[in-house]
KEDOZA-193859 format. One record per residue (C-alpha): residue number from 1; residue in one letter; chain; y, x, z. Coordinates in steps of 0.02 Angstrom, whole numbers, plus 32768, in hexadecimal, padded with zeros to 4 digits. Example, Ala and Ser with C-alpha at 12.3 -4.5 7.8 and 13.67 -1.06 7.14 Angstrom:
rec n: 1&res: A&chain: A&py: 7F1F&px: 8267&pz: 8186 .
rec n: 2&res: S&chain: A&py: 7FCB&px: 82AC&pz: 8165 .
REM end
This chain:
rec n: 1&res: X&chain: A&py: FBFC&px: 8AB5&pz: D1CF .
rec n: 2&res: X&chain: A&py: FC99&px: 8B1F&pz: D1BB .
rec n: 3&res: X&chain: A&py: FC84&px: 8B2A&pz: D0FE .
rec n: 4&res: X&chain: A&py: FC79&px: 8A6F&pz: D0E2 .
rec n: 5&res: X&chain: A&py: FD0B&px: 8A52&pz: D159 .
rec n: 6&res: X&chain: A&py: FD74&px: 8ACF&pz: D0F7 .
rec n: 7&res: X&chain: A&py: FD42&px: 8A78&pz: D054 .
rec n: 8&res: X&chain: A&py: FD71&px: 89CC&pz: D098 .
rec n: 9&res: X&chain: A&py: FE14&px: 8A0D&pz: D0E3 .
rec n: 10&res: X&chain: A&py: FE47&px: 8A42&pz: D032 .
rec n: 11&res: X&chain: A&py: FE36&px: 898C&pz: CFFE .
rec n: 12&res: X&chain: A&py: FE80&px: 8930&pz: D093 .
rec n: 13&res: X&chain: A&py: FEA2&px: 8937&pz: D14D .
rec n: 14&res: X&chain: A&py: FE14&px: 88EE&pz: D1B2 .
rec n: 15&res: X&chain: A&py: FE20&px: 88B2&pz: D266 .
rec n: 16&res: X&chain: A&py: FDAC&px: 88FC&pz: D2E9 .
rec n: 17&res: X&chain: A&py: FD5C&px: 8850&pz: D2FF .
rec n: 18&res: X&chain: A&py: FD36&px: 8840&pz: D244 .
rec n: 19&res: X&chain: A&py: FCFB&px: 88F4&pz: D23A .
rec n: 20&res: X&chain: A&py: FC84&px: 88DF&pz: D2CD .
rec n: 21&res: X&chain: A&py: FC3D&px: 883E&pz: D283 .
rec n: 22&res: X&chain: A&py: FC26&px: 888F&pz: D1D8 .
rec n: 23&res: X&chain: A&py: FBD3&px: 892D&pz: D21B .
rec n: 24&res: X&chain: A&py: FB5E&px: 88C6&pz: D288 .
rec n: 25&res: X&chain: A&py: FB13&px: 8886&pz: D1E4 .
rec n: 26&res: X&chain: A&py: FAF8&px: 8933&pz: D196 .
rec n: 27&res: X&chain: A&py: FA4F&px: 8987&pz: D194 .
rec n: 28&res: X&chain: A&py: FA41&px: 8A43&pz: D176 .
rec n: 29&res: X&chain: A&py: F9B1&px: 8A72&pz: D104 .
rec n: 30&res: X&chain: A&py: F978&px: 8B21&pz: D0D4 .
rec n: 31&res: X&chain: A&py: F919&px: 8B1F&pz: D030 .
rec n: 32&res: X&chain: A&py: F8B4&px: 8BB6&pz: CFF4 .
rec n: 33&res: X&chain: A&py: F8D7&px: 8C0D&pz: CF4F .
rec n: 34&res: X&chain: A&py: F88D&px: 8BBA&pz: CEB2 .
rec n: 35&res: X&chain: A&py: F86F&px: 8B13&pz: CF09 .
rec n: 36&res: X&chain: A&py: F883&px: 8A71&pz: CEA9 .
rec n: 37&res: X&chain: A&py: F8CB&px: 89FD&pz: CF2D .
rec n: 38&res: X&chain: A&py: F8E9&px: 8967&pz: CEBD .
rec n: 39&res: X&chain: A&py: F869&px: 8941&pz: CE36 .
rec n: 40&res: X&chain: A&py: F87B&px: 88D6&pz: CD9C .
rec n: 41&res: X&chain: A&py: F861&px: 881B&pz: CDBE .
rec n: 42&res: X&chain: A&py: F88C&px: 882E&pz: CE77 .
rec n: 43&res: X&chain: A&py: F924&px: 87D2&pz: CEB9 .
rec n: 44&res: X&chain: A&py: F9AC&px: 8847&pz: CEF7 .
rec n: 45&res: X&chain: A&py: F9D0&px: 8815&pz: CFAA .
rec n: 46&res: X&chain: A&py: FA43&px: 88A5&pz: CFD9 .
rec n: 47&res: X&chain: A&py: FAE6&px: 88F4&pz: CFAA .
rec n: 48&res: X&chain: A&py: FAED&px: 89A4&pz: CFED .
rec n: 49&res: X&chain: A&py: FB6D&px: 8A2D&pz: D00C .
rec n: 50&res: X&chain: A&py: FB2E&px: 8ADC&pz: CFE7 .
rec n: 51&res: X&chain: A&py: FB51&px: 8B55&pz: D075 .
rec n: 52&res: X&chain: A&py: FAF6&px: 8BE2&pz: D01B .
rec n: 53&res: X&chain: A&py: FA8A&px: 8BF5&pz: CF81 .
rec n: 54&res: X&chain: A&py: FA80&px: 8BB9&pz: CECD .
rec n: 55&res: X&chain: A&py: FA36&px: 8B17&pz: CE88 .
rec n: 56&res: X&chain: A&py: FA03&px: 8AF5&pz: CDD5 .
rec n: 57&res: X&chain: A&py: FA06&px: 8A47&pz: CD85 .
rec n: 58&res: X&chain: A&py: F988&px: 8A39&pz: CCF8 .
rec n: 59&res: X&chain: A&py: F91D&px: 89CA&pz: CC8C .
rec n: 60&res: X&chain: A&py: F867&px: 8A02&pz: CC97 .
rec n: 61&res: X&chain: A&py: F7F8&px: 8A10&pz: CBFF .
rec n: 62&res: X&chain: A&py: F73B&px: 8A2A&pz: CBEB .
rec n: 63&res: X&chain: A&py: F762&px: 8AD9&pz: CBAD .
rec n: 64&res: X&chain: A&py: F7CE&px: 8B2B&pz: CC34 .
rec n: 65&res: X&chain: A&py: F823&px: 8B94&pz: CBAB .
rec n: 66&res: X&chain: A&py: F86B&px: 8AF1&pz: CB65 .
rec n: 67&res: X&chain: A&py: F8BA&px: 8AB4&pz: CC07 .
rec n: 68&res: X&chain: A&py: F970&px: 8A84&pz: CBF6 .
rec n: 69&res: X&chain: A&py: F9E4&px: 8ACA&pz: CC7B .
rec n: 70&res: X&chain: A&py: FA86&px: 8A69&pz: CC7B .
rec n: 71&res: X&chain: A&py: FAD7&px: 8A96&pz: CD20 .
rec n: 72&res: X&chain: A&py: FAE5&px: 8B0D&pz: CDB2 .
rec n: 73&res: X&chain: A&py: FB2F&px: 8AEF&pz: CE5E .
rec n: 74&res: X&chain: A&py: FB67&px: 8B79&pz: CED3 .
rec n: 75&res: X&chain: A&py: FBA3&px: 8B9D&pz: CF82 .
rec n: 76&res: X&chain: A&py: FC2F&px: 8B27&pz: CFB9 .
rec n: 77&res: X&chain: A&py: FC03&px: 8AA3&pz: CF37 .
rec n: 78&res: X&chain: A&py: FBAD&px: 89FB&pz: CF42 .
rec n: 79&res: X&chain: A&py: FB07&px: 89E1&pz: CEEA .
rec n: 80&res: X&chain: A&py: FAA6&px: 8944&pz: CEC4 .
rec n: 81&res: X&chain: A&py: FA53&px: 88E6&pz: CE37 .
rec n: 82&res: X&chain: A&py: FAF2&px: 8883&pz: CE48 .
rec n: 83&res: X&chain: A&py: FACB&px: 87FB&pz: CDCA .
rec n: 84&res: X&chain: A&py: FA27&px: 87D6&pz: CE23 .
rec n: 85&res: X&chain: A&py: FA7F&px: 87DF&pz: CECB .
rec n: 86&res: X&chain: A&py: FB04&px: 8760&pz: CE96 .
rec n: 87&res: X&chain: A&py: FA8C&px: 86E6&pz: CE41 .
rec n: 88&res: X&chain: A&py: F9F7&px: 8704&pz: CEB4 .
rec n: 89&res: X&chain: A&py: F98A&px: 870D&pz: CE18 .
rec n: 90&res: X&chain: A&py: F90D&px: 8796&pz: CDEA .
rec n: 91&res: X&chain: A&py: F955&px: 883D&pz: CDB4 .
rec n: 92&res: X&chain: A&py: F93E&px: 8878&pz: CD01 .
rec n: 93&res: X&chain: A&py: F94C&px: 892F&pz: CD36 .
rec n: 94&res: X&chain: A&py: F91F&px: 89A5&pz: CDC2 .
rec n: 95&res: X&chain: A&py: F978&px: 8A13&pz: CE42 .
rec n: 96&res: X&chain: A&py: F933&px: 8AC0&pz: CE67 .
rec n: 97&res: X&chain: A&py: F96F&px: 8B4D&pz: CED6 .
rec n: 98&res: X&chain: A&py: F980&px: 8BF5&pz: CE7E .
rec n: 99&res: X&chain: A&py: F99D&px: 8C51&pz: CF22 .
rec n: 100&res: X&chain: A&py: F97B&px: 8C25&pz: CFD7 .
rec n: 101&res: X&chain: A&py: F9F7&px: 8B97&pz: CFEF .
rec n: 102&res: X&chain: A&py: FA43&px: 8B46&pz: D089 .
rec n: 103&res: X&chain: A&py: FA8D&px: 8A99&pz: D072 .
rec n: 104&res: X&chain: A&py: FADC&px: 8A13&pz: D0DD .
rec n: 105&res: X&chain: A&py: FA9B&px: 896A&pz: D0A2 .
rec n: 106&res: X&chain: A&py: FACE&px: 88B7&pz: D0C0 .
rec n: 107&res: X&chain: A&py: FA64&px: 8823&pz: D08D .
rec n: 108&res: X&chain: A&py: FAA1&px: 8796&pz: D01E .
rec n: 109&res: X&chain: A&py: FA96&px: 871B&pz: D0B0 .
rec n: 110&res: X&chain: A&py: FAF5&px: 878E&pz: D126 .
rec n: 111&res: X&chain: A&py: FB7C&px: 87B0&pz: D0A6 .
rec n: 112&res: X&chain: A&py: FB97&px: 86F5&pz: D090 .
rec n: 113&res: X&chain: A&py: FBAB&px: 86EA&pz: D14D .
rec n: 114&res: X&chain: A&py: FC2B&px: 8778&pz: D14A .
rec n: 115&res: X&chain: A&py: FC8B&px: 8719&pz: D0C3 .
rec n: 116&res: X&chain: A&py: FC8D&px: 867B&pz: D12D .
rec n: 117&res: X&chain: A&py: FCAE&px: 86CA&pz: D1D6 .
rec n: 118&res: X&chain: A&py: FD2D&px: 8755&pz: D1B8 .
rec n: 119&res: X&chain: A&py: FDDF&px: 874F&pz: D17A .
rec n: 120&res: X&chain: A&py: FDCC&px: 87E6&pz: D10A .
rec n: 121&res: X&chain: A&py: FD1A&px: 87CE&pz: D0C6 .
rec n: 122&res: X&chain: A&py: FD48&px: 8770&pz: D028 .
rec n: 123&res: X&chain: A&py: FDD0&px: 87EC&pz: CFFA .
rec n: 124&res: X&chain: A&py: FD5C&px: 8881&pz: D010 .
rec n: 125&res: X&chain: A&py: FCD3&px: 8829&pz: CFAD .
rec n: 126&res: X&chain: A&py: FD48&px: 87FF&pz: CF1E .
rec n: 127&res: X&chain: A&py: FD95&px: 88AC&pz: CF15 .
rec n: 128&res: X&chain: A&py: FCEB&px: 8900&pz: CF1C .
rec n: 129&res: X&chain: A&py: FCAC&px: 888E&pz: CE90 .
rec n: 130&res: X&chain: A&py: FD47&px: 88BA&pz: CE2B .
rec n: 131&res: X&chain: A&py: FD25&px: 8974&pz: CE3F .
rec n: 132&res: X&chain: A&py: FC70&px: 895C&pz: CE07 .
rec n: 133&res: X&chain: A&py: FCAD&px: 88F9&pz: CD70 .
rec n: 134&res: X&chain: A&py: FD29&px: 8982&pz: CD3F .
rec n: 135&res: X&chain: A&py: FCA0&px: 8A06&pz: CD45 .
rec n: 136&res: X&chain: A&py: FC30&px: 899A&pz: CCD7 .
rec n: 137&res: X&chain: A&py: FCBC&px: 8972&pz: CC5E .
rec n: 138&res: X&chain: A&py: FCEC&px: 8A29&pz: CC4B .
rec n: 139&res: X&chain: A&py: FC37&px: 8A58&pz: CC26 .
rec n: 140&res: X&chain: A&py: FC29&px: 89D1&pz: CBA1 .
rec n: 141&res: X&chain: A&py: FCCB&px: 8A06&pz: CB4E .
rec n: 142&res: X&chain: A&py: FC94&px: 8ABB&pz: CB4E .
rec n: 143&res: X&chain: A&py: FBF0&px: 8A8D&pz: CAF8 .
rec n: 144&res: X&chain: A&py: FC50&px: 8A2D&pz: CA73 .
rec n: 145&res: X&chain: A&py: FCE3&px: 8AA3&pz: CA57 .
rec n: 146&res: X&chain: A&py: FCA8&px: 8B56&pz: CA78 .
rec n: 147&res: X&chain: A&py: FC2C&px: 8BC5&pz: CA1E .
rec n: 148&res: X&chain: A&py: FB95&px: 8C03&pz: CA7F .
rec n: 149&res: X&chain: A&py: FBE8&px: 8CAE&pz: CA8E .
rec n: 150&res: X&chain: A&py: FC89&px: 8C60&pz: CAD1 .
rec n: 151&res: X&chain: A&py: FC23&px: 8BF9&pz: CB4F .
rec n: 152&res: X&chain: A&py: FBCA&px: 8C96&pz: CB8A .
rec n: 153&res: X&chain: A&py: FC6C&px: 8CF8&pz: CB9B .
rec n: 154&res: X&chain: A&py: FCC0&px: 8C6A&pz: CBF8 .
rec n: 155&res: X&chain: A&py: FC2C&px: 8C5C&pz: CC6E .
rec n: 156&res: X&chain: A&py: FC30&px: 8D17&pz: CC8B .
rec n: 157&res: X&chain: A&py: FCEC&px: 8D11&pz: CCAD .
rec n: 158&res: X&chain: A&py: FCEA&px: 8C78&pz: CD1F .
rec n: 159&res: X&chain: A&py: FC49&px: 8C9A&pz: CD7E .
rec n: 160&res: X&chain: A&py: FC15&px: 8D52&pz: CD70 .
rec n: 161&res: X&chain: A&py: FBA4&px: 8D3E&pz: CE0A .
rec n: 162&res: X&chain: A&py: FB3E&px: 8CC0&pz: CDA6 .
rec n: 163&res: X&chain: A&py: FB00&px: 8D48&pz: CD33 .
rec n: 164&res: X&chain: A&py: FAC0&px: 8DAD&pz: CDC6 .
rec n: 165&res: X&chain: A&py: FA55&px: 8D24&pz: CE15 .
rec n: 166&res: X&chain: A&py: FA20&px: 8CB3&pz: CD86 .
rec n: 167&res: X&chain: A&py: F997&px: 8CE5&pz: CD0B .
rec n: 168&res: X&chain: A&py: F9D4&px: 8CF7&pz: CC58 .
rec n: 169&res: X&chain: A&py: F95B&px: 8C71&pz: CC1A .
rec n: 170&res: X&chain: A&py: F9BA&px: 8BF1&pz: CC83 .
rec n: 171&res: X&chain: A&py: FA63&px: 8C32&pz: CC49 .
rec n: 172&res: X&chain: A&py: FA2D&px: 8C27&pz: CB92 .
rec n: 173&res: X&chain: A&py: F9F5&px: 8B73&pz: CBAB .
rec n: 174&res: X&chain: A&py: FA97&px: 8B4B&pz: CC07 .
rec n: 175&res: X&chain: A&py: FB06&px: 8B8A&pz: CB79 .
rec n: 176&res: X&chain: A&py: FA95&px: 8B36&pz: CAF9 .
rec n: 177&res: X&chain: A&py: FA42&px: 8BC9&pz: CAA1 .
rec n: 178&res: X&chain: A&py: F997&px: 8C1B&pz: CA9A .
rec n: 179&res: X&chain: A&py: F971&px: 8CB4&pz: CB03 .
rec n: 180&res: X&chain: A&py: F971&px: 8D1C&pz: CA63 .
rec n: 181&res: X&chain: A&py: FA1D&px: 8CDC&pz: CA31 .
rec n: 182&res: X&chain: A&py: FA5F&px: 8D05&pz: CADF .
rec n: 183&res: X&chain: A&py: FA19&px: 8DB3&pz: CACF .
rec n: 184&res: X&chain: A&py: FA79&px: 8DCB&pz: CA2B .
rec n: 185&res: X&chain: A&py: FB18&px: 8D87&pz: CA7B .
rec n: 186&res: X&chain: A&py: FB05&px: 8E00&pz: CB0E .
rec n: 187&res: X&chain: A&py: FAEF&px: 8E92&pz: CA95 .
rec n: 188&res: X&chain: A&py: FB90&px: 8E64&pz: CA39 .
rec n: 189&res: X&chain: A&py: FBF8&px: 8E56&pz: CAD8 .
REM end
């Protein structure tokens, strides 16, 4: 709980009463490595804070080599099929752990109760949503403005730990190239 409290304290001051109410709604889950914990067409009912581990967001395909990885979430970040969570409609993608992952989850219903009951809930929700939006926006701009090699180098610079724990086939999909093209990029740099 210390990690999520530290994260929230960076956003805003929270009273003990609000904190206790919020944490009473959290459920700790430990998910084994390589587990898909939200499948396509399921409704996302949780938003979760990662205490440890790595989660991949991807679009599955019949041929696993053609899967499209479009996001990763790490320790001290929130993860969710956020569009499905907000709309309560079926997800068009899946969430999978790449390592053993521990998360603190809150359900959609409980989060709505936190928004209604606490003084700080709406502010935290809005600021967290803004952070998620900025991550998504940056990724989209990188795909549009940078070459594959520049995307790889930026990823390596910003998140070197990513390259140690994530298979190269997922990294190649994430930066929008084939595994062979990534291999050529890695040889050049």
